[in-house]
RONUFI-504102 format. One line per 4 residues: number of its first residue (from 1); their letters; for each residue y, x, z of C-alpha. Coordinates in Angstrom, 2 decimals. Layout:
residues N
NUM) a) Y,X,Z ~ ...
This chain:
residues 95
1) xxxx) -0.04,0.06,-0.10 ~ 3.29,1.32,-1.09 ~ 6.56,0.92,1.20 ~ 9.59,0.49,-0.62
5) xxxx) 12.92,2.11,0.37 ~ 14.32,-1.38,0.79 ~ 11.85,-2.08,3.44 ~ 12.45,1.16,5.19
9) xxxx) 16.15,-0.02,5.23 ~ 15.14,-3.29,6.76 ~ 13.16,-1.72,9.42 ~ 15.97,0.75,10.13
13) xxxx) 18.57,-1.98,10.31 ~ 16.31,-3.94,12.74 ~ 15.84,-0.96,15.00 ~ 19.71,-0.19,14.75
17) xxxx) 19.23,3.33,13.40 ~ 20.86,5.04,10.66 ~ 18.95,7.06,8.30 ~ 19.97,9.50,5.66
21) xxxx) 18.35,9.19,2.03 ~ 16.35,12.21,2.99 ~ 14.89,10.56,6.12 ~ 14.20,7.18,4.28
25) xxxx) 12.14,9.18,1.83 ~ 10.22,11.05,4.54 ~ 9.80,7.82,6.50 ~ 8.64,5.88,3.41
29) xxxx) 5.94,8.78,2.60 ~ 4.62,8.84,6.18 ~ 4.24,4.92,6.61 ~ 2.65,4.72,3.16
33) xxxx) 0.23,7.26,4.32 ~ -0.32,5.42,7.85 ~ -1.10,2.15,5.95 ~ -3.26,3.72,3.52
37) xxxx) -5.35,5.22,6.51 ~ -5.64,1.72,7.96 ~ -6.69,0.42,4.76 ~ -9.60,2.91,4.66
41) xxxx) -10.41,1.90,8.19 ~ -10.63,-1.72,7.27 ~ -13.01,-1.01,4.53 ~ -15.74,0.06,7.29
45) xxxx) -18.57,-2.46,8.16 ~ -18.14,-3.44,11.72 ~ -20.35,-6.72,11.90 ~ -22.94,-5.12,14.10
49) xxxx) -20.47,-3.26,16.30 ~ -19.57,-4.93,19.87 ~ -16.20,-4.86,20.91 ~ -15.23,-2.33,23.77
53) xxxx) -12.88,-2.51,26.66 ~ -12.98,1.22,27.12 ~ -13.64,4.10,24.86 ~ -15.80,5.85,27.16
57) xxxx) -18.90,4.80,29.03 ~ -16.89,4.79,32.54 ~ -16.44,1.50,34.19 ~ -14.06,0.34,36.95
61) xxxx) -13.69,3.51,39.19 ~ -11.47,1.82,42.01 ~ -12.68,1.60,45.45 ~ -13.39,-1.92,47.15
65) xxxx) -10.41,-3.36,48.70 ~ -11.22,-3.60,52.39 ~ -9.02,-4.62,55.07 ~ -8.63,-1.81,57.65
69) xxxx) -6.72,-1.58,60.99 ~ -3.40,-0.43,60.92 ~ -0.94,1.10,63.76 ~ 0.33,-0.90,66.46
73) xxxx) 3.81,-2.25,66.21 ~ 4.93,-0.55,69.31 ~ 3.35,2.71,68.41 ~ 5.40,2.89,65.20
77) xxxx) 8.70,1.84,67.04 ~ 8.10,4.60,69.58 ~ 7.90,7.19,66.79 ~ 11.34,6.10,65.47
81) xxxx) 14.52,7.87,66.54 ~ 15.89,4.38,67.70 ~ 14.62,0.88,68.26 ~ 15.72,-2.27,69.85
85) xxxx) 14.00,-5.62,70.57 ~ 11.03,-4.77,68.48 ~ 13.13,-3.64,65.48 ~ 14.16,-0.12,64.21
89) xxxx) 17.87,0.42,64.93 ~ 19.92,2.18,62.16 ~ 23.31,3.22,61.50 ~ 26.07,0.54,60.56
93) xxx) 26.98,0.96,57.03 ~ 29.42,-1.94,56.44 ~ 32.58,-2.70,58.01
């Protein structure tokens, strides 16, 4: 499939980029090559190929989400530089 200069100009306009005439020629050649490669891939017989979610045989490698105990609230407040009435006390930043 051949891409025309007019199509390159349309894509450039939609992308809000300015291209010189040399750049338009370069992009036309590159996009024509890319689309040619995709056409070649479309010729492959994939009828007996199962769809894949991953390119490798790895599956979900995340650990199981488990609820675990946390630090006690009072213990955390004791580690802070300043606290009052069960909350962290921070410097006032607004007048």
